[in-house]
Biopython code that builds the backbone (N, CA, C, O; Angstrom):
import numpy as np
from Bio.PDB.StructureBuilder import StructureBuilder

atoms = [
    (1, "MET", "N", (-25.168, 0.753, 7.025)),
    (1, "MET", "CA", (-24.505, -0.141, 6.074)),
    (1, "MET", "C", (-24.768, 0.317, 4.647)),
    (1, "MET", "O", (-25.839, 0.833, 4.329)),
    (2, "LEU", "N", (-23.779, 0.119, 3.807)),
    (2, "LEU", "CA", (-23.945, 0.439, 2.396)),
    (2, "LEU", "C", (-24.904, -0.557, 1.770)),
    (2, "LEU", "O", (-24.910, -1.739, 2.117)),
    (3, "LYS", "N", (-25.719, -0.059, 0.837)),
    (3, "LYS", "CA", (-26.647, -0.953, 0.160)),
    (3, "LYS", "C", (-25.889, -2.020, -0.623)),
    (3, "LYS", "O", (-26.258, -3.194, -0.609)),
    (4, "LYS", "N", (-24.819, -1.598, -1.311)),
    (4, "LYS", "CA", (-23.996, -2.522, -2.066)),
    (4, "LYS", "C", (-22.565, -2.023, -1.958)),
    (4, "LYS", "O", (-22.266, -0.891, -2.337)),
    (5, "GLU", "N", (-21.693, -2.857, -1.448)),
    (5, "GLU", "CA", (-20.305, -2.456, -1.303)),
    (5, "GLU", "C", (-19.648, -2.362, -2.676)),
    (5, "GLU", "O", (-19.757, -3.270, -3.500)),
    (6, "LEU", "N", (-18.973, -1.258, -2.901)),
    (6, "LEU", "CA", (-18.256, -1.097, -4.158)),
    (6, "LEU", "C", (-17.036, -2.000, -4.187)),
    (6, "LEU", "O", (-16.455, -2.317, -3.149)),
    (7, "CYS", "N", (-16.661, -2.405, -5.375)),
    (7, "CYS", "CA", (-15.435, -3.174, -5.547)),
    (7, "CYS", "C", (-14.734, -2.678, -6.792)),
    (7, "CYS", "O", (-15.328, -1.995, -7.626)),
    (8, "CYS", "N", (-13.469, -3.025, -6.910)),
    (8, "CYS", "CA", (-12.707, -2.663, -8.098)),
    (8, "CYS", "C", (-13.365, -3.321, -9.305)),
    (8, "CYS", "O", (-13.655, -4.517, -9.291)),
    (9, "GLY", "N", (-13.594, -2.538, -10.336)),
    (9, "GLY", "CA", (-14.233, -3.068, -11.542)),
    (9, "GLY", "C", (-13.351, -4.008, -12.337)),
    (9, "GLY", "O", (-13.818, -4.661, -13.269)),
    (10, "LYS", "N", (-12.083, -4.081, -11.976)),
    (10, "LYS", "CA", (-11.154, -4.948, -12.705)),
    (10, "LYS", "C", (-10.813, -6.210, -11.908)),
    (10, "LYS", "O", (-11.026, -7.321, -12.392)),
    (11, "CYS", "N", (-10.278, -6.046, -10.675)),
    (11, "CYS", "CA", (-9.850, -7.217, -9.895)),
    (11, "CYS", "C", (-10.858, -7.622, -8.820)),
    (11, "CYS", "O", (-10.687, -8.652, -8.168)),
    (12, "LYS", "N", (-11.918, -6.812, -8.631)),
    (12, "LYS", "CA", (-13.003, -7.084, -7.674)),
    (12, "LYS", "C", (-12.590, -6.915, -6.208)),
    (12, "LYS", "O", (-13.292, -7.401, -5.321)),
    (13, "ALA", "N", (-11.469, -6.237, -5.932)),
    (13, "ALA", "CA", (-11.036, -6.001, -4.550)),
    (13, "ALA", "C", (-12.079, -5.174, -3.807)),
    (13, "ALA", "O", (-12.657, -4.239, -4.362)),
    (14, "LYS", "N", (-12.312, -5.531, -2.537)),
    (14, "LYS", "CA", (-13.244, -4.813, -1.668)),
    (14, "LYS", "C", (-12.517, -4.422, -0.391)),
    (14, "LYS", "O", (-11.493, -5.012, -0.046)),
    (15, "GLY", "N", (-13.049, -3.427, 0.308)),
    (15, "GLY", "CA", (-12.482, -3.033, 1.591)),
    (15, "GLY", "C", (-11.177, -2.271, 1.470)),
    (15, "GLY", "O", (-10.428, -2.162, 2.440)),
    (16, "VAL", "N", (-10.897, -1.740, 0.281)),
    (16, "VAL", "CA", (-9.691, -0.950, 0.034)),
    (16, "VAL", "C", (-10.109, 0.394, -0.555)),
    (16, "VAL", "O", (-11.263, 0.574, -0.944)),
    (17, "ARG", "N", (-9.170, 1.336, -0.620)),
    (17, "ARG", "CA", (-9.464, 2.617, -1.252)),
    (17, "ARG", "C", (-9.779, 2.386, -2.729)),
    (17, "ARG", "O", (-9.051, 1.691, -3.438)),
    (18, "LEU", "N", (-10.870, 2.981, -3.165)),
    (18, "LEU", "CA", (-11.276, 2.869, -4.560)),
    (18, "LEU", "C", (-11.327, 4.256, -5.185)),
    (18, "LEU", "O", (-11.587, 5.251, -4.508)),
    (19, "TYR", "N", (-11.077, 4.299, -6.466)),
    (19, "TYR", "CA", (-11.009, 5.556, -7.209)),
    (19, "TYR", "C", (-11.937, 5.496, -8.413)),
    (19, "TYR", "O", (-12.264, 4.422, -8.918)),
    (20, "ARG", "N", (-12.353, 6.683, -8.861)),
    (20, "ARG", "CA", (-13.205, 6.792, -10.045)),
    (20, "ARG", "C", (-12.651, 7.905, -10.921)),
    (20, "ARG", "O", (-11.844, 8.721, -10.475)),
    (21, "TRP", "N", (-13.096, 7.928, -12.173)),
    (21, "TRP", "CA", (-12.662, 8.982, -13.097)),
    (21, "TRP", "C", (-13.271, 10.315, -12.690)),
    (21, "TRP", "O", (-14.447, 10.389, -12.332)),
    (22, "TYR", "N", (-12.479, 11.345, -12.747)),
    (22, "TYR", "CA", (-12.939, 12.706, -12.470)),
    (22, "TYR", "C", (-13.649, 13.237, -13.709)),
    (22, "TYR", "O", (-13.176, 13.035, -14.827)),
    (23, "SER", "N", (-14.770, 13.909, -13.523)),
    (23, "SER", "CA", (-15.547, 14.554, -14.600)),
    (23, "SER", "C", (-16.137, 13.583, -15.614)),
    (23, "SER", "O", (-16.378, 13.956, -16.762)),
    (24, "PHE", "N", (-16.372, 12.342, -15.202)),
    (24, "PHE", "CA", (-17.027, 11.374, -16.072)),
    (24, "PHE", "C", (-18.281, 10.873, -15.387)),
    (24, "PHE", "O", (-18.366, 10.895, -14.159)),
    (25, "MET", "N", (-19.250, 10.423, -16.155)),
    (25, "MET", "CA", (-20.451, 9.803, -15.609)),
    (25, "MET", "C", (-20.016, 8.571, -14.815)),
    (25, "MET", "O", (-19.266, 7.737, -15.323)),
    (26, "PHE", "N", (-20.485, 8.454, -13.570)),
    (26, "PHE", "CA", (-20.081, 7.334, -12.725)),
    (26, "PHE", "C", (-20.666, 6.025, -13.208)),
    (26, "PHE", "O", (-21.867, 5.920, -13.455)),
    (27, "THR", "N", (-19.806, 5.025, -13.339)),
    (27, "THR", "CA", (-20.240, 3.653, -13.586)),
    (27, "THR", "C", (-19.410, 2.751, -12.675)),
    (27, "THR", "O", (-18.199, 2.934, -12.553)),
    (28, "GLU", "N", (-20.051, 1.793, -12.047)),
    (28, "GLU", "CA", (-19.344, 0.913, -11.112)),
    (28, "GLU", "C", (-18.233, 0.130, -11.796)),
    (28, "GLU", "O", (-17.229, -0.192, -11.160)),
    (29, "SER", "N", (-18.390, -0.183, -13.077)),
    (29, "SER", "CA", (-17.354, -0.954, -13.773)),
    (29, "SER", "C", (-16.068, -0.160, -13.971)),
    (29, "SER", "O", (-15.018, -0.747, -14.234)),
    (30, "ASP", "N", (-16.130, 1.172, -13.849)),
    (30, "ASP", "CA", (-14.940, 2.013, -14.000)),
    (30, "ASP", "C", (-14.209, 2.268, -12.684)),
    (30, "ASP", "O", (-13.152, 2.899, -12.688)),
    (31, "VAL", "N", (-14.744, 1.795, -11.563)),
    (31, "VAL", "CA", (-14.096, 1.970, -10.260)),
    (31, "VAL", "C", (-12.829, 1.112, -10.240)),
    (31, "VAL", "O", (-12.833, -0.029, -10.703)),
    (32, "ARG", "N", (-11.739, 1.680, -9.694)),
    (32, "ARG", "CA", (-10.469, 0.962, -9.656)),
    (32, "ARG", "C", (-9.781, 1.104, -8.305)),
    (32, "ARG", "O", (-9.874, 2.144, -7.653)),
    (33, "CYS", "N", (-9.087, 0.037, -7.893)),
    (33, "CYS", "CA", (-8.164, 0.134, -6.766)),
    (33, "CYS", "C", (-6.849, 0.665, -7.331)),
    (33, "CYS", "O", (-6.669, 0.689, -8.548)),
    (34, "ASN", "N", (-5.934, 1.088, -6.472)),
    (34, "ASN", "CA", (-4.710, 1.686, -6.994)),
    (34, "ASN", "C", (-3.844, 0.681, -7.751)),
    (34, "ASN", "O", (-3.064, 1.081, -8.616)),
    (35, "GLY", "N", (-3.958, -0.585, -7.455)),
    (35, "GLY", "CA", (-3.174, -1.590, -8.162)),
    (35, "GLY", "C", (-3.635, -1.836, -9.590)),
    (35, "GLY", "O", (-2.890, -2.396, -10.394)),
    (36, "CYS", "N", (-4.865, -1.421, -9.916)),
    (36, "CYS", "CA", (-5.411, -1.641, -11.258)),
    (36, "CYS", "C", (-5.456, -0.364, -12.098)),
    (36, "CYS", "O", (-5.961, -0.376, -13.221)),
    (37, "ILE", "N", (-4.932, 0.731, -11.560)),
    (37, "ILE", "CA", (-4.896, 1.982, -12.311)),
    (37, "ILE", "C", (-3.546, 2.073, -13.006)),
    (37, "ILE", "O", (-2.501, 1.966, -12.365)),
    (38, "GLU", "N", (-3.570, 2.269, -14.313)),
    (38, "GLU", "CA", (-2.323, 2.449, -15.056)),
    (38, "GLU", "C", (-1.654, 3.741, -14.586)),
    (38, "GLU", "O", (-2.347, 4.717, -14.297)),
    (39, "PRO", "N", (-0.322, 3.768, -14.503)),
    (39, "PRO", "CA", (0.378, 4.968, -14.010)),
    (39, "PRO", "C", (-0.020, 6.263, -14.717)),
    (39, "PRO", "O", (-0.124, 7.307, -14.072)),
    (40, "ASP", "N", (-0.241, 6.212, -16.008)),
    (40, "ASP", "CA", (-0.615, 7.433, -16.737)),
    (40, "ASP", "C", (-2.071, 7.829, -16.518)),
    (40, "ASP", "O", (-2.472, 8.924, -16.912)),
    (41, "GLU", "N", (-2.868, 6.965, -15.899)),
    (41, "GLU", "CA", (-4.278, 7.256, -15.631)),
    (41, "GLU", "C", (-4.511, 7.843, -14.241)),
    (41, "GLU", "O", (-5.538, 8.482, -14.010)),
    (42, "PHE", "N", (-3.576, 7.638, -13.314)),
    (42, "PHE", "CA", (-3.830, 7.947, -11.912)),
    (42, "PHE", "C", (-4.195, 9.405, -11.687)),
    (42, "PHE", "O", (-5.036, 9.697, -10.836)),
    (43, "SER", "N", (-3.593, 10.323, -12.419)),
    (43, "SER", "CA", (-3.884, 11.749, -12.201)),
    (43, "SER", "C", (-5.302, 12.117, -12.625)),
    (43, "SER", "O", (-5.783, 13.187, -12.252)),
    (44, "GLY", "N", (-5.986, 11.271, -13.389)),
    (44, "GLY", "CA", (-7.364, 11.516, -13.792)),
    (44, "GLY", "C", (-8.390, 10.879, -12.878)),
    (44, "GLY", "O", (-9.593, 10.967, -13.123)),
    (45, "MET", "N", (-7.904, 10.225, -11.805)),
    (45, "MET", "CA", (-8.789, 9.518, -10.889)),
    (45, "MET", "C", (-8.916, 10.290, -9.580)),
    (45, "MET", "O", (-7.988, 10.986, -9.165)),
    (46, "VAL", "N", (-10.074, 10.160, -8.934)),
    (46, "VAL", "CA", (-10.321, 10.787, -7.637)),
    (46, "VAL", "C", (-10.906, 9.735, -6.697)),
    (46, "VAL", "O", (-11.434, 8.720, -7.151)),
    (47, "PRO", "N", (-10.812, 9.975, -5.388)),
    (47, "PRO", "CA", (-11.402, 9.019, -4.446)),
    (47, "PRO", "C", (-12.890, 8.784, -4.740)),
    (47, "PRO", "O", (-13.634, 9.718, -5.037)),
    (48, "CYS", "N", (-13.295, 7.542, -4.651)),
    (48, "CYS", "CA", (-14.688, 7.167, -4.868)),
    (48, "CYS", "C", (-15.331, 6.967, -3.500)),
    (48, "CYS", "O", (-15.071, 5.971, -2.824)),
    (49, "CYS", "N", (-16.167, 7.914, -3.098)),
    (49, "CYS", "CA", (-16.803, 7.889, -1.781)),
    (49, "CYS", "C", (-18.304, 7.697, -1.939)),
    (49, "CYS", "O", (-18.986, 8.517, -2.553)),
    (50, "LYS", "N", (-18.809, 6.603, -1.375)),
    (50, "LYS", "CA", (-20.222, 6.250, -1.485)),
    (50, "LYS", "C", (-20.831, 6.271, -0.089)),
    (50, "LYS", "O", (-20.243, 5.734, 0.850)),
    (51, "ASP", "N", (-22.010, 6.889, 0.059)),
    (51, "ASP", "CA", (-22.645, 6.936, 1.373)),
    (51, "ASP", "C", (-23.600, 5.765, 1.579)),
    (51, "ASP", "O", (-23.767, 4.925, 0.695)),
    (52, "GLU", "N", (-24.227, 5.718, 2.760)),
    (52, "GLU", "CA", (-25.110, 4.595, 3.094)),
    (52, "GLU", "C", (-26.363, 4.526, 2.232)),
    (52, "GLU", "O", (-27.017, 3.484, 2.179)),
    (53, "ASP", "N", (-26.709, 5.623, 1.555)),
    (53, "ASP", "CA", (-27.854, 5.623, 0.642)),
    (53, "ASP", "C", (-27.478, 5.157, -0.749)),
    (53, "ASP", "O", (-28.345, 4.996, -1.607)),
    (54, "GLY", "N", (-26.184, 4.936, -0.981)),
    (54, "GLY", "CA", (-25.723, 4.491, -2.292)),
    (54, "GLY", "C", (-25.281, 5.616, -3.199)),
    (54, "GLY", "O", (-24.939, 5.378, -4.358)),
    (55, "THR", "N", (-25.279, 6.847, -2.692)),
    (55, "THR", "CA", (-24.871, 7.995, -3.494)),
    (55, "THR", "C", (-23.352, 8.067, -3.576)),
    (55, "THR", "O", (-22.667, 8.037, -2.554)),
    (56, "VAL", "N", (-22.831, 8.161, -4.796)),
    (56, "VAL", "CA", (-21.402, 8.397, -4.988)),
    (56, "VAL", "C", (-21.240, 9.899, -5.113)),
    (56, "VAL", "O", (-21.816, 10.528, -6.002)),
    (57, "TRP", "N", (-20.455, 10.464, -4.222)),
    (57, "TRP", "CA", (-20.324, 11.909, -4.125)),
    (57, "TRP", "C", (-19.334, 12.469, -5.121)),
    (57, "TRP", "O", (-18.358, 11.817, -5.491)),
    (58, "GLY", "N", (-19.606, 13.701, -5.553)),
    (58, "GLY", "CA", (-18.691, 14.432, -6.423)),
    (58, "GLY", "C", (-17.414, 14.782, -5.690)),
    (58, "GLY", "O", (-17.402, 14.904, -4.465)),
    (59, "TYR", "N", (-16.363, 14.938, -6.429)),
    (59, "TYR", "CA", (-15.032, 15.170, -5.876)),
    (59, "TYR", "C", (-14.980, 16.343, -4.910)),
    (59, "TYR", "O", (-14.368, 16.227, -3.849)),
    (60, "MET", "N", (-15.594, 17.456, -5.239)),
    (60, "MET", "CA", (-15.515, 18.648, -4.400)),
    (60, "MET", "C", (-16.648, 18.755, -3.378)),
    (60, "MET", "O", (-16.632, 19.655, -2.539)),
    (61, "SER", "N", (-17.629, 17.852, -3.436)),
    (61, "SER", "CA", (-18.775, 17.962, -2.530)),
    (61, "SER", "C", (-18.864, 16.826, -1.517)),
    (61, "SER", "O", (-19.840, 16.738, -0.773)),
    (62, "THR", "N", (-17.868, 15.966, -1.479)),
    (62, "THR", "CA", (-17.900, 14.821, -0.572)),
    (62, "THR", "C", (-17.873, 15.281, 0.882)),
    (62, "THR", "O", (-16.993, 16.051, 1.268)),
    (63, "PRO", "N", (-18.830, 14.819, 1.699)),
    (63, "PRO", "CA", (-18.824, 15.194, 3.118)),
    (63, "PRO", "C", (-17.532, 14.732, 3.808)),
    (63, "PRO", "O", (-16.974, 13.687, 3.471)),
    (64, "LYS", "N", (-17.080, 15.516, 4.761)),
    (64, "LYS", "CA", (-15.836, 15.233, 5.477)),
    (64, "LYS", "C", (-15.834, 13.834, 6.081)),
    (64, "LYS", "O", (-14.798, 13.169, 6.082)),
    (65, "GLU", "N", (-16.961, 13.378, 6.591)),
    (65, "GLU", "CA", (-17.036, 12.059, 7.213)),
    (65, "GLU", "C", (-16.691, 10.951, 6.216)),
    (65, "GLU", "O", (-16.021, 9.980, 6.567)),
    (66, "LEU", "N", (-17.156, 11.103, 4.967)),
    (66, "LEU", "CA", (-16.856, 10.098, 3.947)),
    (66, "LEU", "C", (-15.396, 10.169, 3.523)),
    (66, "LEU", "O", (-14.775, 9.142, 3.252)),
    (67, "VAL", "N", (-14.851, 11.374, 3.465)),
    (67, "VAL", "CA", (-13.429, 11.528, 3.141)),
    (67, "VAL", "C", (-12.584, 10.854, 4.224)),
    (67, "VAL", "O", (-11.625, 10.143, 3.923)),
    (68, "ASP", "N", (-12.951, 11.085, 5.482)),
    (68, "ASP", "CA", (-12.226, 10.467, 6.594)),
    (68, "ASP", "C", (-12.301, 8.941, 6.519)),
    (68, "ASP", "O", (-11.310, 8.260, 6.784)),
    (69, "GLU", "N", (-13.463, 8.402, 6.162)),
    (69, "GLU", "CA", (-13.616, 6.951, 6.014)),
    (69, "GLU", "C", (-12.724, 6.424, 4.898)),
    (69, "GLU", "O", (-12.113, 5.363, 5.032)),
    (70, "PHE", "N", (-12.652, 7.165, 3.800)),
    (70, "PHE", "CA", (-11.805, 6.776, 2.673)),
    (70, "PHE", "C", (-10.360, 6.609, 3.132)),
    (70, "PHE", "O", (-9.709, 5.620, 2.797)),
    (71, "TYR", "N", (-9.859, 7.578, 3.900)),
    (71, "TYR", "CA", (-8.457, 7.551, 4.318)),
    (71, "TYR", "C", (-8.168, 6.513, 5.400)),
    (71, "TYR", "O", (-7.001, 6.229, 5.673)),
    (72, "LYS", "N", (-9.183, 5.948, 6.012)),
    (72, "LYS", "CA", (-8.977, 4.863, 6.979)),
    (72, "LYS", "C", (-8.765, 3.523, 6.268)),
    (72, "LYS", "O", (-8.208, 2.590, 6.845)),
    (73, "LEU", "N", (-9.206, 3.437, 5.030)),
    (73, "LEU", "CA", (-9.063, 2.198, 4.260)),
    (73, "LEU", "C", (-7.624, 2.026, 3.785)),
    (73, "LEU", "O", (-6.932, 3.011, 3.528)),
    (74, "PRO", "N", (-7.172, 0.781, 3.669)),
    (74, "PRO", "CA", (-5.830, 0.546, 3.134)),
    (74, "PRO", "C", (-5.845, 0.614, 1.602)),
    (74, "PRO", "O", (-6.895, 0.492, 0.971)),
    (75, "GLU", "N", (-4.678, 0.809, 1.030)),
    (75, "GLU", "CA", (-4.543, 0.686, -0.420)),
    (75, "GLU", "C", (-4.449, -0.798, -0.753)),
    (75, "GLU", "O", (-3.984, -1.588, 0.068)),
    (76, "ASN", "N", (-4.877, -1.176, -1.929)),
    (76, "ASN", "CA", (-4.787, -2.563, -2.348)),
    (76, "ASN", "C", (-3.343, -2.963, -2.629)),
    (76, "ASN", "O", (-2.956, -4.103, -2.370)),
    (77, "ASN", "N", (-2.548, -2.046, -3.152)),
    (77, "ASN", "CA", (-1.160, -2.334, -3.498)),
    (77, "ASN", "C", (-0.279, -1.221, -2.951)),
    (77, "ASN", "O", (-0.335, -0.092, -3.439)),
    (78, "LYS", "N", (0.521, -1.522, -1.958)),
    (78, "LYS", "CA", (1.362, -0.511, -1.315)),
    (78, "LYS", "C", (2.483, -0.007, -2.224)),
    (78, "LYS", "O", (3.102, 1.012, -1.916)),
    (79, "ASN", "N", (2.758, -0.691, -3.333)),
    (79, "ASN", "CA", (3.824, -0.289, -4.246)),
    (79, "ASN", "C", (3.341, 0.635, -5.357)),
    (79, "ASN", "O", (4.140, 1.065, -6.189)),
    (80, "GLU", "N", (2.068, 0.943, -5.385)),
    (80, "GLU", "CA", (1.496, 1.800, -6.421)),
    (80, "GLU", "C", (1.195, 3.181, -5.846)),
    (80, "GLU", "O", (1.224, 3.354, -4.628)),
    (81, "PRO", "N", (0.905, 4.170, -6.700)),
    (81, "PRO", "CA", (0.597, 5.528, -6.204)),
    (81, "PRO", "C", (-0.593, 5.535, -5.252)),
    (81, "PRO", "O", (-1.453, 4.655, -5.296)),
    (82, "THR", "N", (-0.619, 6.532, -4.403)),
    (82, "THR", "CA", (-1.708, 6.689, -3.450)),
    (82, "THR", "C", (-2.051, 8.166, -3.330)),
    (82, "THR", "O", (-1.276, 9.029, -3.744)),
    (83, "TRP", "N", (-3.205, 8.447, -2.766)),
    (83, "TRP", "CA", (-3.627, 9.823, -2.489)),
    (83, "TRP", "C", (-3.315, 10.130, -1.039)),
    (83, "TRP", "O", (-3.583, 9.313, -0.158)),
    (84, "LEU", "N", (-2.749, 11.304, -0.781)),
    (84, "LEU", "CA", (-2.503, 11.767, 0.580)),
    (84, "LEU", "C", (-3.403, 12.954, 0.846)),
    (84, "LEU", "O", (-3.769, 13.687, -0.073)),
    (85, "LYS", "N", (-3.753, 13.140, 2.091)),
    (85, "LYS", "CA", (-4.645, 14.238, 2.451)),
    (85, "LYS", "C", (-3.879, 15.292, 3.232)),
    (85, "LYS", "O", (-3.205, 14.983, 4.215)),
    (86, "TYR", "N", (-3.986, 16.528, 2.792)),
    (86, "TYR", "CA", (-3.428, 17.678, 3.495)),
    (86, "TYR", "C", (-4.574, 18.655, 3.680)),
    (86, "TYR", "O", (-4.930, 19.380, 2.751)),
    (87, "GLY", "N", (-5.161, 18.682, 4.882)),
    (87, "GLY", "CA", (-6.358, 19.492, 5.074)),
    (87, "GLY", "C", (-7.464, 18.896, 4.234)),
    (87, "GLY", "O", (-7.793, 17.719, 4.384)),
    (88, "PHE", "N", (-8.039, 19.688, 3.354)),
    (88, "PHE", "CA", (-9.056, 19.161, 2.438)),
    (88, "PHE", "C", (-8.511, 19.006, 1.031)),
    (88, "PHE", "O", (-9.265, 18.717, 0.103)),
    (89, "ASP", "N", (-7.204, 19.196, 0.862)),
    (89, "ASP", "CA", (-6.597, 19.025, -0.451)),
    (89, "ASP", "C", (-6.079, 17.602, -0.584)),
    (89, "ASP", "O", (-5.639, 16.997, 0.393)),
    (90, "TYR", "N", (-6.133, 17.082, -1.783)),
    (90, "TYR", "CA", (-5.618, 15.765, -2.069)),
    (90, "TYR", "C", (-4.379, 15.899, -2.930)),
    (90, "TYR", "O", (-4.322, 16.760, -3.808)),
    (91, "THR", "N", (-3.397, 15.065, -2.691)),
    (91, "THR", "CA", (-2.228, 15.053, -3.542)),
    (91, "THR", "C", (-1.876, 13.603, -3.831)),
    (91, "THR", "O", (-2.182, 12.704, -3.048)),
    (92, "ILE", "N", (-1.245, 13.399, -4.941)),
    (92, "ILE", "CA", (-0.847, 12.054, -5.354)),
    (92, "ILE", "C", (0.602, 11.857, -4.946)),
    (92, "ILE", "O", (1.457, 12.700, -5.217)),
    (93, "GLN", "N", (0.867, 10.736, -4.293)),
    (93, "GLN", "CA", (2.233, 10.371, -3.947)),
    (93, "GLN", "C", (2.602, 9.144, -4.757)),
    (93, "GLN", "O", (1.903, 8.132, -4.719)),
    (94, "LYS", "N", (3.690, 9.233, -5.482)),
    (94, "LYS", "CA", (4.117, 8.094, -6.320)),
    (94, "LYS", "C", (5.307, 7.406, -5.697)),
    (94, "LYS", "O", (5.813, 6.428, -6.247)),
]
sb = StructureBuilder()
sb.init_structure("model")
sb.init_model(0)
sb.init_chain("A")
sb.init_seg("    ")
for serial, (resi, resn, name, xyz) in enumerate(atoms, 1):
    if name == "N":
        sb.init_residue(resn, " ", resi, " ")
    sb.init_atom(name, np.array(xyz, "f"), 0.0, 1.0, " ", f" {name:<3s}", serial, name[0])
structure = sb.get_structure()
């Protein structure tokens, strides 16, 4: 079990795919669900994957198991952009 479940820093949604800023110091208040990410911000966000020890993994170093868990989660808003997985590459679908 996760020590503390992450939630969207804006709407507090839990149990959905969450994203964080790429190349920025991680802060829980900056975590966003896809419904709370402005369209012009989405390309700067990456999946936020946290392990059972509470470690939030870097974009390129996330273990495959955590990536797979991320993709099992639903998006908070089906009408907003989402990340798709092709092998180990991520792409944004709008």
